[in-house]
N, C-alpha and C positions, 0 to 999 in steps of 0.2 A: 730729353728722353721721357717718354710716357710709359709708366708701368701698367701693364694690362693684366688684370686678374684672370685666372683660368675660369672659364665659364662653368666648369663642373666641380669647382672646389666647394666643399661643404665643411661646416664647423665640426670639430672633433669632439662630440659629446653624444651620450646615449640617454634617451628619455624613456623611462620605464612606464609602460601602460598596461592596464589590466584588460585582457580580452573580454572577460565576462564581468559584469558589475563594475564598470570603469570608475564609477563614483565611489566605489569601495564602501558602500553603505551596508551595515550589518543586517538591517531589516531585509534587504534583498536576498541575502544568503540564508537567513534563519527561517523566514516565513514559509518558503516551500517545504522545508523539513518539518515545520510545525504542522502543516496541513497533513502531511503523511502520518505523523504521530497522532494527531487528533482523530483522523478517520479510523485508524486501526483500533484505538482505545474505545471509541464509541461503538463501532460496528461489531467487533469481536465480543464485547460484553453483552450487547443486546441479543445477538444470535445465540450466544452460549446459554443465556437464561431461558431461551424459548422452550427447549425440550425439558430442561430440568424443572422448570416451573410446573409443567404438566405432570412430571413424575411425582413431585411433592403433593400436588392437588389430587392426583389419581385420575385426572382427565385423559391421560395418555391411553387409558383403556379403550377409548374411542378408536384410536389408531389400531390397537391390537384386534379389535372386533371388526374392523373394516376390511375391505378388499384392496385397500391402497397398498402399493409397494413402498418399501422404505425410501427409495429414491424419490418417489412422488411426494411422500410426506415431507421429506427434507427440503425439496424444492419449494413446496408450499409454505414452509417456515422461512426459507431464505429470501424469497423474492420481495415480500413486503418490507423487510428490513433494508434490502438493497435500495429500493425506491425511496424509503424514508431518509436514509443516510445520504443518498445522492442529492436530494434537494437541500439537505443540511450542508453538504459540501459546497454548494453554490454560494453560500454566504461567506465562505472562507476565502474566496478568490478576489475579494476587493481590497485586500491589504497591500498587495504588491502589483504594479503594472506588469503584465506579461508581454514578452517580446515575440513569442512564437504563435502557434495556432491554438485558439481556444478549443476547436473541435478535437485536436489531438489530445489536449488535456482532459476533456470530458470523456473521451474514449478510454483513456488511461484510468480515470476515476472509476468507470463502470467495471473494467476488468479487475481493478484493485479491490473494489467492494465485493465482487463475486468471489475473489480468492480468500479474503479475510473473513467474510461471512461464512464461507464453507469451512474454514478453519475453526470458527466459533462453534459450528454445528458438530464438528469432529470432537472437539473438547467436551461438548455437552453429552456425548454418548458415554463417556467414561465417568461422569459425575452423577450423583444422585441427590445432591443438595445444592442450593444456590450459593451457599458460602464456599463450598469446595470449588464450584465451577468459576466463581468470581476470582478466587485465589489462583486457579490455573490460568485463567484468561489474562490476569494482570501480569503474571510472570512471563507467559509466552509472548504477550504483546510488548511489554516494556523492555525486557532485557535484550532480545535480539534487535529491536527497533532502535533503542538508544545507543547501543554499542557497536552493532555490526551492519547497520543499514546505510551508512554514509551520512548520518545526521551530524556526527561530530568529526569523524575521520572518513575520507574517501575509502570505499571498499577496496580499491586497487592498492592501497597502502597497507592493508591488513595482511597478516601472514598466518600460516598454519590453519588450525581449526576455526579461528575467527573469520578467516576469509571464506571458508566453505559455509559457515553459518550465514554469513551475509549473502552469498550467492544462492543458497537454498532456502531463502526466506522472502516472501513477497514484498516486504517493505523496501528492500534495497532496489528492486526493479521499478517500483513506483517513484522512488526518489530520483532515479534517472529521468523519468518522464517529467516530474515536477520541476526539477532544476533545468532540464532541457528546454521546456516551454517558457518558463519564467525568465531565465537568464541567458539562454543560448539561442533563442529564436528557432527552435526545432519544430518540425511538422510531423505529420503522420508517417511519411515515408522514412523519416530518420529514426522512428521509434518502434519499428516492427518487431525487433527482438524482445524488448520489454513487454510488448503486448502479448506475444506468443508465450513468454514465460509466465505471465500472470494468468493467462487463460489455462495453461497447463497446471498451475497450482490449483486453480478453482476446480478443474476436472478431477485431479487426483484426490483432493481433500473430500469432495462430495461423494466420490465413489467409495473411498475408505469408510466414510461415515455411514453410507448406505449398507455396506457389507457388515459393519460392526453393530448396527442397530437391528437386532433380531426381534421379530414379532413373537409375542408370548405364545407358547404352545398351549392348546386347550386339551 
């Protein structure tokens, strides 16, 4: 008698595999978050100093005496820093190989820079000295980004006010883009919601800054 094994019999064991970052390398998980953190620290402080420096030197009188609208003045301050930090961001992308679309990542970087540079301009409206604005920028940039943006814990695991701080801050939405492109192989079509949210942050921040930046009455 010949014993015939069932053709569909399989060994009874379960092999655990990681869907993202299958090699379980820490650098692949940490670097995308570090890019998000580096960009916000660099950009928000540069733009926050832009207007305050002119207030201290007195050169902001040129804006008061000109026919430029507050929104035009702020956009003129914002765009050079966006361009500068965008090219600086390109140097950060070589640490980890990305699985998704580079174009999707670059579009996310542009929207992210627009949002956080507008936030820096909004902070500069409230400050009159560089020390004060640097203090404000460091607090606003570091605390929400480090604790509520998904850098340490996923935003979906947060509860209460911490969850809403993460949702209502630009860094958490760029973190989705960064991790999605680097580790999950996502493209532009998969990231439309983070794009819209970052663009909305940029518009709201710059409009608030333009409304609060009043021209000196003569």
